[in-house]
C-alpha positions in Angstrom: 91.2 122.4 98.3 92.3 118.7 97.9 95.2 117.7 99.9 97.8 115.5 98.3 99.0 112.4 100.3 102.5 111.1 99.8 102.6 107.3 100.1 106.4 107.1 100.3 106.2 106.5 104.0 104.2 103.2 103.7 106.0 99.9 104.3 107.0 97.9 101.2 107.7 94.3 100.5 108.9 92.4 97.4 106.6 89.9 95.7 108.0 86.3 95.9 106.7 85.5 92.5 107.5 88.4 90.2 110.0 90.2 92.4 108.4 93.6 92.1 108.0 95.8 95.2 104.5 96.5 96.5 103.3 98.8 99.3 101.0 98.3 102.2 97.2 98.5 101.6 94.5 99.2 104.0 92.8 95.8 103.4 96.1 94.1 104.5 96.2 96.1 107.8 95.6 93.0 110.0 97.5 90.5 108.0 100.5 92.5 106.7 103.0 90.1 108.2 101.4 87.2 106.2 101.2 89.0 102.8 103.8 87.6 100.4 102.4 88.3 96.9 101.5 91.6 95.2 98.3 90.2 93.5 96.0 87.3 93.1 97.7 86.4 89.8 101.1 86.1 91.5 99.5 84.1 94.3 98.1 81.7 91.8 101.3 81.4 89.9 103.3 80.4 93.0 101.8 76.9 92.9 103.2 76.3 89.4 106.5 78.0 90.0 107.1 75.9 93.2 106.6 72.6 91.4 109.1 73.6 88.7 111.9 74.2 91.1 
């Protein structure tokens, strides 16, 4: 019988580029404090959005 896991207890942050919330991922376990963007696409966009400001 498969057990369902609720992920509502995981920490969340807001992406600095798109403003959408994203939740903790296992691959970010050691660097969670340094994570600022929800995806590689947003991380790449930050360079262009910072120069426009």
